[in-house]
Structure formats: C-alpha cells, structure tokens
N, C-alpha and C positions, 0 to 999 in steps of 0.2 A: 553201490557201496564198495565192491571189490576194487574199483578203479581208484577210489579215494584212499583205500588202505595201501594199495601198491604205490600210489603217488607219495604217500608219507614214507613208505619204506625206501623208495627211490631217493627222496630228499634226505632221509637219515643216512643212507649209504653214501650219497654225494658229500654230505657234511663230514662223515667219518673219513672218507678218502682225502678230502681237502685238509682236515686236521692232521692226518697221517703225513701228508706231503709237507705241511708246515713244520711238523716235528722233525722229519728227516732232514729237510733243508736247514732248519735252525741248528740241529746237531752238527751237521757237516760244516756250516759256516762258523759256528761257535768254536769248533776244534781249531780252525785256522786263525780266527780272530784272537782267541785266547793265547795261542802260540805266538802270535805277533805281539800281543800285549806283554807276554813274558819276555820276548826278545827285546822289546823296547825298554822294559824295566831293567833288564840285565845290562843293556848297552848304556843306559843313562844313569845307572846306579840309583834308581828311584823306587826302592822297595816299599816305601811308606804309602804309596798310592795303589797298591796291588788290588785291593777290593774294589775300588772305584774303576780301575782299568778293566778288571774282569767283568764287572757289572755292565759297563759300557759295551764291552765286546759281546756279551750275551744279548743285550737289548738290540744292538745293531744287527746281530745275526737274525733275531726274530723279525725285525723290521724289513731287512733285506730279503728274507725268505718270503715275506708277504708281497714285497715289490716284485719278486720273480713270479709268483703265482698270478698276480694281477697282470703282469706283462704277458705271461703265457695265455691268460684268458682273453686278452685283446690281440692275440696272435702275433706278438712282436718277435722278430727274428726268424720268421718262417721262410725267408727268401731262398736259402740254400738247402732246404730239407730234401730236395731231389738229388742233391750232389753227394759226394763222399761224406761220410760221417765226420771226418776230421774238419772239413770245411764248414759244415753245418755247426759243429761244436764251437769252432773259433768265431764264426759269425755271431752266434748267439751270445758268446762270452763278450764280444765287442758291443753288441746292441744293449745287453743287460748291464754291462759295465757303465755305459753312458746313462742308462736309466738310473742307476745307483748314484752316479755323479750328479745328475740333475736333482735327485732326491736330497743329496747332501747339501747342495747349494740352497735349496728351499729351506732345509732344516736350519742351516747356519743363518740365513736371513731372518727366519722366524725367531731364532734365539736373540739375534741382535735387535730386532724390533721390540721384543719383550723387554729387553734391557733399556729401552727408551730411545734408541737411535732412530733417526728418520730413515726413509727408504734408501737414499743415497749413502748415508753413513752405514746402514746395515749391509749394503753390498760391498762397500770399501772395507768393512771389517772382516770379510771372508778372506782366508788365506788360501788362494787358489793353488799355490805350490803344494800345500799340505793335502788338499782335496785331490789333486792330480796324482800325487804319490800314493794315496790310499786307493785311488781308482786303478792304478797299475797292479797293486796287490790284489784287489778284488778281481780284476781281469784274469790274473794268473790263477786265482782260486777257482774261478768259473770254468776254465778250460777243462779240467778233469770232471768237474760236476756236470757240465753239459755234454761231455763225451759219454759219461755213463747214462745220462738221461736220453741221449740220442740212441744208444744201443738198446735201452729199454723200449723206446718208441718203435724201433724197427723189429725187434724180436718178440715184443709183447711183455706185459707186466708179469704174467705167470712164469714164462720161460726165464725171464731175467731173475726173478726171485729164486727159482729153482737152481739156476746157474750159480748164483752167489751165496745162497743161504742153505742149500741142501747138499748133503754128501752124494756125489755121483756114484752110480753103481760101478762095481769093479768090472774091468774089462780084462778078459783073459788074453795073454799075449799070443 
C-alpha cells in the first residue's frame, strides 16, 4: 500500500511541476506576444482589433509553451548541452523555433481545410513570409528563455530559484 500512495504523490508532484512550467512559459511568452501585438496595432493604427490580438497572443503563448514542454520531453535540442551555455541556448532556440514554425504550418493548413479548401489549396493559402517573420521573433524570444532554462539546468532548480527570487544575505566588505 505505501508504494501505491507514494506513486500517487509522485504523479501529483509531476503534474504540479508540469502545470507550473506551463504557467511560467505561458506568462513569459504572453509578455512578448502581447508586446508584439501592441506594437503591430500601434504601427498599423488598428486599435479596434485589440481584444482579438491579445486573445490570439495569449492562446499562442499557451500552445507554444506546451510545444516546448513536449519538445523537451522528447529531448529535442540536447545536442549542445555539453558545450557553453550560450551555444546550447542558441541551438535550443533554433530547434524549438523550427518546431513552432512547423506547428504554425500545420495550424494554418488545418484552418484552410476547415474553410473548405482542398489540400493543395490549403497549402497555397499559407503566407510563408508571415510565418517566417513570426519565427524570427519567436527565435529572438527563445534565446533569453533558453538561456535561463540552461542556467537552471546547470545550477539546479533550487539554487536558480534562490538566486532569482530570494534576497541574498548581506556580505560585509
């Protein structure tokens, strides 16, 4: 019986940690995507679509956060983990940027298929220039994200949290 109880606790703990990761990643990505939506609205003078733009930014942040966690679960981007953290962070940003790009292509094709287009028409309806420009922004957003995640991986979760979220003790000069 104790094994069953500890297994349930382990499963609960794992679910809690994954939920925490989704929330943190979503908040980080939402910050950048909402800033980008604001920038686009200001640039294009399209203030009447603000709620739709922000809703889309929040939904994309949540979906991309889950794509990142799935990619990490299948060990995507692990190639340079033994190298300098900067190289590892840039490599992971590149790999996960491509994963997000592929996800967006599938998403756009699904939307076009739902609208009644055939497979060839669904693919032709995709604006690759728009997807590539979004991918560049996502890559730039991922570099600091994976930089922090790599630091956390190397120094450990507890030390990372202590470093960023707790006041360090005073050091006498």
